[in-house]
C-alpha positions, 0 to 999 in steps of 0.5 A: 842662588836664582833668588839673588841674580833675579835682583840684576841684570844677567851681565852682572852674574860674574861679579854677584858669583865673586862677591858671594865668594868673597862674603863665604871667605870672610865667614869662614876665615873671620878675616878681611877682604880688600877688593879692587876699586870698583866703579858705582854699580858694581859699589851698588850689587856688593852692598846690596849682598853684604847688607849692613846687619850681618855678621859680614860687613862692607864699607869704602875708601875714599869715602868721596868720588866714585871709584872706591876699594871696598873692605869686606869684613866680620863685624867685630872687626875695626877697619882702619883706613890703612886696610883698604890700601890705597895711595893718593898721588899729585901728578906734576907738569910743567903747567905753564908751558903744555896741558894735560887732559884726564883721558890722556892719563887714562890713556898713559896709565893703560899703557904702561900696562895696568889694569883699570881696577888697580886706580881708582879717580883722577881728580882734578882742581884747576889745572891741578891732577891727581891719582889714586892709586892701589898701593901694590902698583905704587912703586911701578908707577912711581918708576914708569910713569915720567911721561904724559902727551908730550909733557914729563910728570913726577908724582908726589905723594899726599895725604888721602886727606888732601884729595880733591873733592868733586860736587857734581851737580845735576840738573833734573829734568820730567821727559815721557817716552815710549818704552825704556830702551835704551835708545828711544832713552838717550834720544830723549835725553840728549835730544837727538833723533833716534837713528842718532842714539843708535848709530852712538850706541852701534859705534860703542860711544855709549856706555851704561853703569860704565860698562860698553854696550851696542845693544839698541835694546837694552832697558834702561833701570831705574839708577843706572848712569849713560855717558855718551862721548862727546855729550856727557854724563846723565842719569835716569833718576826715577821711573814715574809710571805710565801715562794715560796714552801709555808712555812712561813718564820719567826723571832725569838728570844730566850733568852740569 
């Protein structure tokens, strides 16, 4: 197990243990295991541990988007869409008279006592919003979600094929940094002073891989996604080695 841990961060050990337990459960019981919605980092860890060649496999749904449910299953099993237990809703509201925002929808769902892992993405297309949710909370959602902000709302079920797709576009840039600390990387990516970057981190306004961190010395790795409130989302795409002056050369993307 210790050799498995060394490939990931110390704070991810709890989730790693959970994945190993799921894998053993599928191996021993010859039955599939469905997870809650996972963020992309969790999906990466899960896929890394399960692999693609053994007697246990993993697949994710929806195919597009960010947060997905995983199905861990024996290699002889053929997963169906129903196995993932997902409901897709369109959120109807009087768009001519009021506006609603993504953060309002998220806040309302949390205020209903729902755990974040029980619903997935909230895709947007113009003024239209959808909600991806777990089957097991569908009845509660339909009964309780009646207002978002000042807007009266209702939910209409949609087919999975009707899910809005968002095509993320990243602008790539290359720069050099003195270290891979979070405050240094954030300063370089956002073009702010290191002191400003440290203040943002300490104020819990920065997430790395969908987890808030207040550690300015947190070491950023390739593939890490950094979300900063008020600045948007960026990603450390590659670490390209060191310069003659002993600085790290990095390539990063900023979500357009």
